[in-house]
C-alpha positions as a Markdown table, in Angstrom:
| # | Residue | x | y | z |
|---|---|---|---|---|
| 1 | Met | 8.5 | -5.6 | 12.8 |
| 2 | Asp | 9.2 | -5.0 | 16.1 |
| 3 | Val | 12.9 | -6.0 | 15.7 |
| 4 | Asp | 13.8 | -5.5 | 19.6 |
| 5 | Gln | 10.4 | -6.8 | 21.5 |
| 6 | Asp | 9.5 | -3.8 | 23.4 |
| 7 | Asn | 6.2 | -3.4 | 22.0 |
| 8 | Lys | 6.7 | -0.3 | 20.5 |
| 9 | Val | 7.8 | 0.2 | 17.0 |
| 10 | Ser | 10.3 | 2.6 | 15.7 |
| 11 | Trp | 10.7 | 4.5 | 12.4 |
| 12 | Glu | 13.8 | 2.8 | 12.0 |
| 13 | Glu | 12.2 | -0.6 | 12.8 |
| 14 | Leu | 9.6 | 0.3 | 10.3 |
| 15 | Glu | 11.7 | 1.7 | 7.3 |
| 16 | Gln | 13.1 | -1.5 | 7.7 |
| 17 | Tyr | 10.6 | -3.5 | 7.3 |
| 18 | Gln | 8.6 | -2.2 | 4.6 |
| 19 | His | 12.1 | -2.3 | 1.9 |
| 20 | Asp | 12.5 | -5.6 | 3.5 |
| 21 | Ala | 8.8 | -6.2 | 2.3 |
| 22 | Ala | 9.6 | -4.5 | -0.5 |
| 23 | Asp | 11.7 | -6.8 | -1.6 |
| 24 | Asp | 10.2 | -9.7 | -0.6 |
| 25 | Gly | 7.1 | -8.5 | -2.7 |
| 26 | Thr | 9.6 | -7.8 | -6.3 |
| 27 | Asp | 8.6 | -9.7 | -9.2 |
| 28 | Asp | 9.3 | -8.7 | -12.5 |
| 29 | Asp | 6.9 | -9.0 | -15.2 |
| 30 | Thr | 8.9 | -7.7 | -18.1 |
| 31 | Asp | 10.9 | -9.1 | -20.7 |
| 32 | Asp | 14.5 | -9.6 | -19.9 |
| 33 | Asp | 14.8 | -9.7 | -23.3 |
| 34 | Asp | 14.0 | -5.8 | -23.9 |
| 35 | Asp | 16.2 | -3.7 | -21.7 |
| 36 | Ser | 15.9 | -0.5 | -23.6 |
| 37 | Asn | 13.7 | 1.4 | -21.0 |
| 38 | Asp | 15.6 | 0.0 | -18.2 |
| 39 | Val | 17.3 | 3.1 | -17.2 |
| 40 | Val | 13.7 | 4.8 | -17.8 |
| 41 | Val | 11.8 | 2.4 | -15.3 |
| 42 | Ser | 14.6 | 2.5 | -12.6 |
| 43 | Ala | 14.4 | 6.5 | -12.5 |
| 44 | Arg | 10.7 | 6.1 | -11.7 |
| 45 | Leu | 11.0 | 3.5 | -9.2 |
| 46 | Leu | 12.8 | 4.9 | -7.4 |
| 47 | Glu | 11.1 | 8.2 | -7.3 |
| 48 | Leu | 7.9 | 6.3 | -6.0 |
| 49 | Lys | 10.1 | 4.5 | -3.4 |
| 50 | Gln | 11.1 | 8.2 | -1.9 |
| 51 | Arg | 7.8 | 9.2 | -2.3 |
| 52 | Lys | 6.6 | 6.2 | -0.7 |
| 53 | Leu | 8.8 | 6.8 | 2.1 |
| 54 | Gln | 8.1 | 10.4 | 3.2 |
| 55 | Glu | 4.5 | 9.5 | 2.6 |
| 56 | Ala | 4.9 | 6.8 | 4.9 |
| 57 | Arg | 7.2 | 9.0 | 7.4 |
| 58 | Glu | 4.1 | 12.0 | 7.5 |
| 59 | Leu | 1.9 | 8.9 | 8.5 |
| 60 | Phe | 4.2 | 7.7 | 11.2 |
| 61 | Asp | 4.2 | 11.2 | 12.5 |
| 62 | Ala | 0.7 | 11.3 | 12.3 |
| 63 | Ala | -0.5 | 8.4 | 14.3 |
| 64 | Asp | 2.6 | 9.2 | 17.0 |
| 65 | Ala | 0.2 | 11.2 | 18.8 |
| 66 | Asp | 2.5 | 11.4 | 21.9 |
| 67 | Asp | 5.1 | 12.8 | 20.2 |
| 68 | Asp | 7.4 | 10.1 | 21.7 |
| 69 | Asn | 9.1 | 8.8 | 18.3 |
| 70 | Phe | 7.7 | 4.9 | 18.8 |
| 71 | Leu | 4.7 | 3.4 | 17.8 |
| 72 | Asn | 2.1 | 2.1 | 20.6 |
| 73 | Glu | -0.1 | -0.7 | 19.7 |
| 74 | Thr | -3.4 | 1.7 | 18.9 |
| 75 | Glu | -0.7 | 4.3 | 17.5 |
| 76 | His | 0.9 | 1.3 | 15.0 |
| 77 | Gln | -2.4 | 0.9 | 13.7 |
| 78 | Ala | -3.4 | 4.3 | 12.9 |
| 79 | Phe | -0.6 | 3.7 | 10.6 |
| 80 | Arg | -1.7 | 1.1 | 9.0 |
| 81 | Glu | -5.1 | 1.9 | 8.8 |
| 82 | Pro | -5.2 | 5.6 | 8.0 |
| 83 | Asp | -8.3 | 6.1 | 6.5 |
| 84 | Arg | -10.1 | 5.1 | 10.6 |
| 85 | Phe | -8.3 | 7.8 | 12.1 |
| 86 | Asp | -9.9 | 11.4 | 11.5 |
| 87 | His | -6.0 | 12.8 | 11.8 |
| 88 | Thr | -4.3 | 10.1 | 9.9 |
| 89 | Leu | -7.4 | 10.0 | 7.4 |
| 90 | Glu | -6.3 | 13.6 | 7.1 |
| 91 | Val | -2.5 | 13.3 | 6.1 |
| 92 | Leu | -3.8 | 10.7 | 3.9 |
| 93 | Tyr | -6.4 | 13.2 | 1.9 |
| 94 | Arg | -3.5 | 16.3 | 2.2 |
| 95 | Gln | -1.0 | 13.2 | 0.0 |
| 96 | Thr | -4.1 | 12.3 | -2.5 |
| 97 | Met | -4.0 | 16.0 | -3.4 |
| 98 | Glu | -0.2 | 16.3 | -3.6 |
| 99 | Arg | -0.4 | 13.5 | -6.1 |
| 100 | Lys | -3.4 | 14.7 | -8.3 |
| 101 | Asp | -4.6 | 18.1 | -7.7 |
| 102 | Thr | -2.1 | 19.4 | -10.7 |
| 103 | Asp | -4.2 | 22.8 | -11.7 |
| 104 | Gly | -4.0 | 23.8 | -7.8 |
| 105 | Asp | -7.3 | 24.3 | -7.5 |
| 106 | Gly | -7.7 | 22.6 | -3.8 |
| 107 | Ser | -10.8 | 19.5 | -5.8 |
| 108 | Leu | -10.6 | 17.2 | -8.5 |
| 109 | Asn | -11.8 | 17.3 | -11.8 |
| 110 | Lys | -12.7 | 13.7 | -13.1 |
| 111 | Gln | -9.4 | 13.9 | -15.1 |
| 112 | Glu | -7.2 | 14.3 | -12.5 |
| 113 | Phe | -9.3 | 11.3 | -10.1 |
| 114 | Val | -8.5 | 8.5 | -12.8 |
| 115 | Thr | -4.2 | 9.8 | -13.5 |
| 116 | Asn | -1.6 | 9.5 | -11.1 |
| 117 | Val | -2.7 | 6.5 | -9.6 |
| 118 | Asp | -1.2 | 4.7 | -6.8 |
| 119 | Val | -1.0 | 0.8 | -7.6 |
| 120 | Asp | -3.0 | 0.2 | -4.7 |
| 121 | Glu | -6.0 | 2.5 | -5.9 |
| 122 | Asp | -9.6 | 1.9 | -8.0 |
| 123 | Ala | -9.9 | 5.2 | -9.2 |
| 124 | Arg | -12.1 | 4.7 | -12.4 |
| 125 | Pro | -14.6 | 6.8 | -13.5 |
| 126 | Ala | -17.6 | 5.3 | -12.3 |
| 127 | Glu | -15.8 | 6.0 | -8.8 |
| 128 | Phe | -15.8 | 9.6 | -9.9 |
| 129 | Glu | -19.4 | 9.3 | -10.1 |
| 130 | Asp | -20.4 | 7.8 | -7.3 |
| 131 | Glu | -18.5 | 10.0 | -4.9 |
| 132 | Asp | -19.8 | 13.6 | -6.6 |
| 133 | Asp | -22.5 | 13.9 | -4.6 |
| 134 | Asn | -23.6 | 17.5 | -6.7 |
| 135 | Asp | -22.3 | 16.5 | -10.0 |
| 136 | Asp | -20.8 | 19.6 | -10.5 |
| 137 | Gly | -17.8 | 17.7 | -12.2 |
| 138 | Leu | -15.5 | 18.8 | -8.8 |
| 139 | Met | -14.4 | 16.0 | -6.0 |
| 140 | Thr | -14.6 | 18.5 | -2.8 |
| 141 | Lys | -12.4 | 17.8 | 0.3 |
| 142 | Glu | -16.0 | 16.0 | 1.7 |
| 143 | Glu | -16.7 | 13.6 | -1.2 |
| 144 | Leu | -12.5 | 12.8 | -1.3 |
| 145 | Met | -12.6 | 12.0 | 1.9 |
| 146 | Ala | -15.5 | 10.2 | 1.7 |
| 147 | Trp | -13.9 | 8.2 | -1.2 |
| 148 | Leu | -10.8 | 7.7 | 1.3 |
| 149 | Arg | -12.3 | 5.9 | 3.7 |
| 150 | His | -12.5 | 2.3 | 2.2 |
| 151 | Asp | -15.1 | -0.4 | 2.7 |
| 152 | Tyr | -13.6 | -2.7 | 4.7 |
| 153 | Ser | -16.2 | -5.7 | 4.6 |
| 154 | Thr | -15.9 | -5.3 | 0.9 |
| 155 | Glu | -12.3 | -5.3 | 0.8 |
| 156 | Val | -12.3 | -8.7 | 2.4 |
| 157 | Glu | -14.4 | -9.9 | 1.0 |
| 158 | Ala | -12.1 | -9.1 | -2.3 |
| 159 | Thr | -9.2 | -10.2 | -1.1 |
| 160 | Val | -10.6 | -14.0 | -0.4 |
| 161 | Ala | -12.3 | -14.3 | -3.3 |
| 162 | Gly | -8.8 | -13.5 | -4.6 |
| 163 | Leu | -7.4 | -16.0 | -2.6 |
| 164 | Leu | -10.1 | -18.6 | -3.7 |
| 165 | Ala | -9.7 | -17.8 | -7.2 |
| 166 | Ala | -5.7 | -18.4 | -6.7 |
| 167 | Asp | -5.7 | -21.5 | -5.4 |
| 168 | Ser | -5.7 | -22.9 | -8.8 |
| 169 | Asp | -6.1 | -26.8 | -7.7 |
| 170 | Gly | -8.7 | -26.5 | -5.0 |
| 171 | Asp | -6.0 | -27.9 | -2.6 |
| 172 | Gln | -6.8 | -24.9 | 0.0 |
| 173 | Arg | -3.4 | -23.4 | -0.1 |
| 174 | Leu | -1.2 | -21.8 | -1.9 |
| 175 | Thr | 2.4 | -21.8 | -4.0 |
| 176 | Leu | 4.9 | -19.6 | -5.1 |
| 177 | Ser | 3.7 | -20.4 | -8.5 |
| 178 | Glu | -0.1 | -20.0 | -7.2 |
| 179 | Leu | 0.8 | -16.3 | -6.2 |
| 180 | Lys | 3.1 | -15.5 | -8.9 |
| 181 | Ser | -0.1 | -15.9 | -11.6 |
| 182 | Ala | -2.3 | -14.0 | -9.2 |
| 183 | Pro | -3.4 | -10.5 | -10.0 |
| 184 | Arg | -0.5 | -7.4 | -8.9 |
| 185 | Thr | -3.2 | -6.2 | -6.4 |
| 186 | Leu | -3.3 | -9.7 | -4.7 |
| 187 | Arg | 0.4 | -9.9 | -4.8 |
| 188 | Arg | 1.1 | -6.9 | -2.8 |
| 189 | His | -0.9 | -7.8 | -0.2 |
| 190 | Pro | 0.3 | -6.7 | 3.2 |
| 191 | Leu | -0.9 | -10.4 | 4.8 |
| 192 | Leu | 1.0 | -12.4 | 1.5 |
| 193 | Leu | 4.2 | -10.1 | 1.6 |
| 194 | Glu | 3.9 | -10.6 | 5.6 |
| 195 | Gly | 3.9 | -14.3 | 5.5 |
| 196 | Ala | 6.4 | -14.0 | 2.1 |
| 197 | Arg | 8.8 | -11.9 | 4.8 |
| 198 | Leu | 7.9 | -14.7 | 7.8 |
| 199 | Val | 8.9 | -17.6 | 5.0 |
| 200 | Lys | 11.9 | -15.9 | 3.8 |
| 201 | Ala | 13.7 | -15.4 | 7.4 |
| 202 | Leu | 12.5 | -19.1 | 8.6 |
| 203 | Asp | 14.3 | -20.4 | 5.0 |
| 204 | Glu | 17.4 | -18.5 | 6.3 |
| 205 | Arg | 17.8 | -20.1 | 9.4 |
| 206 | Arg | 17.1 | -23.1 | 8.4 |
| 207 | Ala | 20.1 | -23.0 | 6.3 |
| 208 | Arg | 22.3 | -21.2 | 9.1 |
| 209 | Asp | 21.4 | -24.1 | 11.1 |
| 210 | Glu | 22.5 | -27.1 | 8.2 |
| 211 | Leu | 26.0 | -25.4 | 8.6 |
């Protein structure tokens, strides 16, 4: 990611990294013979990509505490894990409300909570009921902020369990075919996307060396 090895990350470096990671993690779960919805799907994907890029820029600016247009190690951690830092969590909350609060009342009902869900969200009705502390049928800012703060110990356990399950032959290695058969949320995990990017870069370097 830090292309020029200056121990800080610019927006341009981060934008290129996200673009490369998205390309490396792209998979096609649709039927190649059914292209009737290609235009609609392409428009939706473009809209999603543009929104994700805008949200990433907002988080970048929030994480850039010294306003030098670069992220040092601490600032980059705040960008990568925005729910662990108050100033970036506030941005994450605002972005979530902009996407979900369709009636604009400043809170989320159960229907709003479970709709307009990103692929990496686990917004189930049970989650809403767990976080709605006063049982008023609405999720306030404080309740939503609590939900946005992930339980990282649970997340790590789930990721490890997913990796073990994907290793169908039990050889403690993941082949490309095994990874493709894993759940989408696991295939899109940042660590696996980074691994795919590094493997692609290594293959390209080997190909150049053989010329």
